[in-house]
C-alpha positions in Angstrom: -86.2 20.5 56.2 -89.7 17.8 56.1 -89.0 14.6 58.1 -89.6 11.6 55.3 -88.7 8.3 55.1 -88.7 7.1 51.6 -85.9 9.0 50.6 -83.0 10.2 52.9 -81.0 12.7 50.9 -78.9 13.9 53.7 -77.5 10.2 53.7 -76.7 10.1 49.8 -75.3 13.1 49.6 -73.4 11.8 51.6 -72.7 8.5 50.3 -71.6 10.0 46.9 -68.9 12.2 49.3 -67.8 8.9 50.8 -67.3 7.6 47.4 -65.7 10.4 46.0 -62.8 10.8 49.0 -62.6 6.9 48.6 -62.0 7.4 45.0 -59.1 9.9 46.0 -57.7 8.2 48.3 -57.7 5.1 46.5 -55.5 6.7 43.9 -53.8 8.5 46.1 -52.9 5.1 48.0 -52.4 3.5 43.6 -49.5 6.1 42.7 -48.2 6.3 46.5 -47.9 2.3 45.9 -46.1 2.6 42.5 -44.2 5.8 42.8 -46.6 7.3 39.4 -48.7 9.7 38.9 -50.3 8.7 35.5 -50.7 4.2 36.0 -53.2 4.8 33.1 -54.5 6.3 30.1 -57.4 7.5 32.4 -55.5 9.3 34.1 -53.9 11.6 32.3 -54.2 10.9 28.6 -52.0 13.3 26.7 -49.2 13.4 29.4 -49.4 9.4 29.4 -49.6 8.8 25.5 -46.0 11.4 25.8 -44.2 9.0 28.7 -45.0 6.1 26.8 -43.0 7.6 24.1 -40.0 8.5 25.7 -40.4 5.2 27.8 -39.8 4.1 23.7 -36.7 6.5 23.0 -35.7 5.7 26.6 -35.4 2.1 25.8 -34.4 2.5 22.5 -31.1 4.4 23.4 -30.1 2.0 26.1 -29.6 -0.4 22.7 -27.5 2.4 21.1 -24.9 2.2 23.9 -25.4 -1.6 23.7 -24.5 -1.4 20.5 -21.8 0.8 20.1 -19.9 -0.7 23.3 -19.9 -4.2 21.3 -19.7 -2.6 18.4 -16.1 -1.1 20.3 -15.4 -4.3 21.8 -15.0 -5.6 17.5 -13.0 -2.8 16.8 -11.0 -3.7 19.4 -10.4 -7.2 18.3 -9.6 -5.8 14.9 -6.9 -3.1 16.1 -5.6 -6.1 18.4 -4.9 -8.1 15.0 -3.9 -5.5 12.6 -1.2 -4.3 15.4 0.0 -7.5 16.1 0.9 -7.6 11.7 2.2 -3.8 11.8 4.4 -5.5 14.9 6.0 -8.1 12.5 6.5 -6.2 10.3 8.5 -4.1 12.1 10.5 -6.8 13.4 10.5 -8.3 9.4 11.3 -4.9 7.5 14.7 -5.4 10.7 15.0 -8.7 9.8 15.2 -7.9 5.7 17.8 -5.1 6.4 20.1 -7.2 7.9 19.5 -9.4 5.4 20.6 -6.4 3.0 24.2 -6.8 5.2 26.3 -7.8 2.9 28.5 -8.3 6.5 25.5 -11.8 5.8 26.3 -15.3 3.0 23.8 -16.4 1.6 23.6 -19.5 3.8 23.1 -16.9 6.7 19.5 -15.1 4.3 18.6 -18.3 3.8 18.9 -18.7 7.8 16.6 -15.0 7.9 14.8 -16.6 5.0 13.3 -19.1 7.5 12.3 -16.4 10.0 10.0 -14.1 7.3 8.3 -17.3 6.1 7.0 -18.2 9.7 6.4 -14.3 10.1 4.3 -14.5 6.9 2.0 -17.3 8.4 2.0 -15.6 11.4 -0.3 -12.3 10.0 -2.3 -14.8 7.6 -3.5 -16.0 11.6 -4.1 -12.9 12.1 -6.0 -11.9 9.4 -8.3 -14.6 10.6 -9.4 -12.7 13.9 -12.3 -13.6 14.5 -15.4 -11.8 16.3 -18.3 -13.5 17.6 -18.2 -15.7 14.9 -17.2 -13.3 11.8 -13.6 -13.3 11.0 -12.7 -9.5 10.5 -9.2 -8.7 8.8 -9.5 -11.2 6.0 -11.0 -9.2 2.8 -14.5 -10.0 3.7 -15.6 -7.0 5.3 -14.2 -4.3 3.0 -15.3 -1.5 0.8 -16.7 -1.5 -2.1 -14.0 -1.9 -5.3 -15.9 -1.2 -8.7 -14.9 -3.8 -11.4 -12.3 -5.1 -12.3 -10.0 -3.7 -9.1 -7.7 -1.6 -8.3 -4.2 -1.3 -9.8 -1.4 -0.4 -8.0 0.2 3.4 -8.0 2.6 4.3 -6.7 3.9 7.6 -7.1 6.6 10.1 -6.2 6.6 13.5 -5.8 10.0 14.5 -4.9 11.6 15.6 -7.7 10.9 19.3 -9.1 7.4 21.2 -10.0 9.2 21.9 -14.0 9.7 18.4 -14.3 8.6 17.1 -17.4 8.7 13.1 -18.5 10.5 14.8 -21.9 13.5 15.2 -20.2 16.0 13.8 -19.9 17.4 11.6 -16.8 20.7 13.8 -16.3 18.8 17.5 -16.2 16.3 15.9 -12.7 16.6 17.6 -9.7 14.7 17.7 -6.5 12.0 19.3 -5.8 14.3 22.2 -4.5 15.8 22.9 -7.7 18.8 21.0 -7.3 20.7 18.5 -9.9 20.3 14.9 -9.2 23.9 14.4 -10.3 22.9 11.8 -12.3 25.5 11.8 -15.7 25.3 10.2 -18.8 27.5 7.1 -18.2 25.8 6.4 -14.4 23.2 3.1 -14.9 20.1 3.1 -12.8 18.8 -0.5 -11.2 15.7 -0.9 -11.1 14.5 -3.7 -8.7 10.7 -4.6 -8.5 8.5 -7.7 -6.7 5.4 -8.9 -8.5 3.6 -11.7 -6.8 6.6 -12.1 -4.7 9.1 -12.4 -7.1 11.7 -9.5 -7.2 13.1 -8.2 -10.9 15.9 -6.5 -11.4 16.7 -4.5 -14.7 19.8 -1.6 -15.4 19.7 0.8 -17.8 23.7 1.3 -18.4 24.8 4.0 -19.7 21.9 6.6 -18.4 23.3 8.3 -22.1 20.4 10.4 -23.7 17.6 8.4 -22.3 14.5 10.8 -20.8 13.0 10.6 -18.1 10.0 8.5 -19.3 12.3 5.9 -20.9 14.6 5.0 -17.7 12.2 2.2 -17.6 10.7 0.8 -20.2 14.9 0.5 -22.4 16.1 -1.4 -18.6 17.0 -4.8 -19.7 18.1 -7.5 -17.1 21.3 -9.9 -17.7 18.6 -12.4 -20.2 17.9 -9.2 -22.0 14.7 -9.3 -20.9 12.5 -5.9 -20.9 9.6 -4.4 -18.5 6.5 -5.3 -19.8 3.8 -3.1 -19.2 1.4 -6.5 -19.3 2.8 -6.5 -15.2 4.3 -3.2 -15.7 4.1 0.6 -16.4 6.0 3.8 -15.5 4.0 7.6 -16.5 4.5 10.7 -15.5 1.2 12.6 -14.8 -0.2 15.0 -12.4 -3.5 12.0 -11.7 -3.9 8.1 -12.3 -7.0 10.2 -14.7 -7.1 7.5 -17.9 -4.5 5.8 -16.0 -5.8 4.1 -12.7 -8.4 5.0 -10.7 -9.4 4.2 -7.3 -11.6 1.9 -6.1 -15.3 4.0 -6.4 -13.8 4.8 -10.4 -12.9 8.3 -9.4 -9.5 9.4 -10.6 -6.6 10.5 -8.3 -4.9 13.4 -8.6 -1.4 14.0 -6.9 -0.8 15.4 -3.2 0.3 18.5 -3.8 -0.8 18.7 -7.5 2.2 18.2 -8.8 3.4 15.9 -11.6 4.9 12.5 -9.8 6.9 9.7 -10.8 4.7 7.1 -11.0 4.6 3.4 -11.3 1.6 1.7 -12.0 0.5 -2.1 -11.9 -1.1 -4.1 -15.1 -3.4 -6.1 -14.2 -6.3 -5.2 -12.1 -6.8 -6.8 -8.4 -4.3 -8.1 -5.3 -2.3 -10.3 -8.5 -0.6 -7.9 -10.1 -0.3 -5.8 -7.1 3.4 -3.9 -7.3 4.9 -4.8 -3.9 7.6 -2.8 -3.8 10.2 -0.9 -6.4 13.7 0.3 -6.0 15.3 2.4 -8.2 19.9 2.3 -7.7 21.8 5.2 -9.4 25.3 3.6 -9.4 28.4 6.2 -10.8 30.5 4.9 -13.4 33.0 4.2 -10.5 31.2 1.8 -8.9 30.0 3.8 -5.9 26.2 4.8 -5.1 24.4 8.2 -5.8 23.1 8.5 -2.5 21.4 11.4 -3.7 19.7 10.5 -6.5 18.6 7.2 -4.8 17.5 9.3 -1.5 15.0 11.6 -4.1 13.7 9.0 -6.7 13.0 6.5 -4.1 10.5 8.5 -2.1 7.6 6.6 -3.1 4.5 6.3 -1.7 1.4 4.1 -2.4 -1.3 6.4 -4.2 -3.8 3.6 -5.1 -3.4 -0.1 -2.7 -4.1 -2.8 -5.3 -7.4 -4.5 -4.4 -9.8 -7.1 -5.5 -13.8 -6.5 -7.5 -15.5 -6.4 -5.1 -19.6 -5.7 -3.6 -19.5 -4.0 -0.5 -19.1 -5.2 2.8 -18.0 -3.1 5.2 -19.8 -4.0 8.7 -23.0 -2.1 10.0 -23.4 -0.7 13.2 -26.6 0.7 14.1 -26.1 3.6 16.8 -29.4 5.6 16.6 -33.2 5.0 16.9 -33.6 6.0 13.9 -33.1 4.3 10.6 -29.3 4.6 9.1 -28.3 6.0 11.8 -25.2 4.0 11.1 -21.8 4.2 11.0 -19.4 1.6 8.6 -16.5 0.2 8.9 -14.6 -1.6 6.3 -11.9 -3.5 7.4 -9.6 -3.9 4.3 -7.3 -7.6 3.3 -4.3 -8.3 6.4 -3.4 -11.1 4.7 0.0 -12.0 3.3 -1.0 -11.8 -0.2 -2.6 -8.7 -0.5 0.5 -7.2 1.9 2.6 -8.4 -1.1 4.4 -10.7 0.9 3.6 -13.7 -0.5 2.0 -14.5 -3.9 -1.4 -16.3 -4.8 0.7 -19.9 -5.3 2.8 -19.5 -1.8 5.9 -18.2 -2.7 7.0 -16.1 -0.2 9.5 -12.8 -0.8 12.5 -14.0 -1.5 15.6 -12.4 0.0 18.4 -15.0 -0.3 20.9 -12.4 -2.1 21.9 -8.6 -1.4 19.9 -6.9 -3.4 16.5 -9.2 -2.8 17.0 -8.5 0.6 17.3 -4.8 -0.6 14.7 -4.9 -3.0 12.5 -6.9 0.0 12.7 -3.4 2.4 10.5 -0.8 0.5 8.0 -3.8 0.5 8.1 -4.2 3.8 7.9 -0.4 4.2 4.7 -0.5 1.8 3.1 -3.2 3.8 3.3 -1.3 7.6 1.7 1.8 5.6 -0.9 -0.6 4.2 -1.0 -2.0 8.3 -1.5 1.2 9.7 -4.4 2.5 7.4 -6.4 0.2 8.3 -5.1 0.7 12.3 -5.6 4.7 11.6 -8.9 4.0 10.0 -9.9 2.1 13.2 -9.0 4.1 15.7 -10.4 7.5 14.2 -13.6 4.5 14.5 -13.2 3.8 18.0 -13.0 7.5 18.5 -16.3 8.5 17.0 -17.4 5.6 19.1 -16.5 7.2 22.1 -18.3 10.8 21.6 -21.3 8.4 20.0 -21.0 6.6 24.0 -21.0 9.4 25.4 -23.6 11.8 24.0 -26.4 8.4 23.5 -25.7 8.4 27.7 -26.6 12.3 27.9 -29.4 11.9 25.9 -31.0 9.2 27.7 -30.3 10.9 30.8 -32.5 13.9 29.8 -35.3 11.7 28.5 -35.2 10.1 31.8 -35.5 13.4 33.4 -37.7 14.2 31.1 -40.1 11.4 31.4 -39.7 11.9 35.2 -41.3 15.2 35.3 -44.2 13.6 33.6 -44.7 10.7 35.1 -43.7 9.1 38.3 -45.2 11.2 41.7 -44.1 13.7 44.2 -44.6 11.5 46.8 -44.7 13.9 49.9 -47.8 15.7 48.1 -49.1 11.9 47.7 -48.5 11.4 50.6 -50.4 14.8 52.4 -53.3 14.3 49.6 -53.5 10.8 50.8 -53.1 11.6 54.5 -56.0 13.9 54.0 -58.7 11.8 51.7 -58.3 9.3 54.2 -59.5 11.5 57.1 -62.1 12.8 54.6 -63.5 9.5 54.2 -63.5 8.5 58.0 -65.2 11.8 58.6 -68.0 11.0 55.7 -68.7 7.7 57.0 -69.5 9.1 61.0 -71.8 11.5 58.7 -73.3 8.3 56.7 -73.8 6.9 60.4 -75.4 10.5 61.2 -77.8 11.1 58.0 -79.0 7.6 58.8 -79.7 8.1 62.2 -81.7 11.0 62.0 -83.9 9.3 60.0 -85.0 6.5 62.4 -86.3 9.8 64.2 -88.7 9.6 62.2 -90.1 6.5 63.7 -91.1 8.5 67.2 -93.8 9.8 65.3 -95.2 6.6 64.6 -95.4 5.9 68.2 
């Protein structure tokens, strides 16, 4: 190579290598200090975009887990309120059964009535249980109920499947085909509760009346007959054209057979039938226990609810819109459970017959509470699975993001050491290249 002084190409080449080594060492140092091999888009444009998207997903999943846990906390609060109500109703049923026993006087029943009144007030307190300022069990967060609301439908499917409404009462059989033993000279006593008031009518004697007439022809001591505006009885296989559920759909009987049904005359809680009791009494005054057992096997086919928009609570449990779980809390106040009228009148147990009628009222109220408790429990169970699924998804996404973005510290340290040595060597060679240029001066002396 010619000896020149204007352009020191050796020094320039060495400087370029020094800059490259210095840049590589700086990048290694940055990666070691942050723990990441991708610190900005210039390091790896596609990798950076994928990593940032995964970071967003990880943060969203973490929030989903928080949402799920707070939702479970709310459900626990609601479940606690319902459980307290179930405990109270169980105690009340025990008290009412006691009141129905004629070893008690009406004065004794008046004392038990006071206990019932206080317990009913506590049920209303339970319904006002709150979570983060939201009252949960007062019906303000229920599912949609279309206009005009739903009517109570109590259904009994324990009669023989071949039974028709035109059959005589004396020919009634149970689901196994055995006769109920109702005779024409027997009488049937109906006790039902509407708006906290117990009504008692009697069909005496049974005579040749048909099944569909046995209720409408019963009267009380003052000649009062049940009015279809309050309550009616039909014998059918579904509630179509009679009453519908909260979404407006017809409801079939569980077995698909015809059932003895009692339907409220008015939609909503104000017209609900809180309970009905049928008592078949033989001519000699003894109870027809077989008939009573079968005829009182009622279940609530449709619960009475007021017209309402969809106020169910929505729990966001996913990273996308509408990945939610909805939970509607039905009304757990005493009026909705059939224990208190709107005017504040409580279920009466001041006489033996009223106390006896109240037993089935408490039975239906317990069923309402247990139905909601079951719904809450099923959502809680689902939330537990949801939380586990979110946790797993979060872990796996984090692992993938780590592969893309996290630095291999051992590899980075090895590269840093190599580049550090190269920088030092380049610096030494740059000094040597500069020294070579100065040797040209010896020719000029």
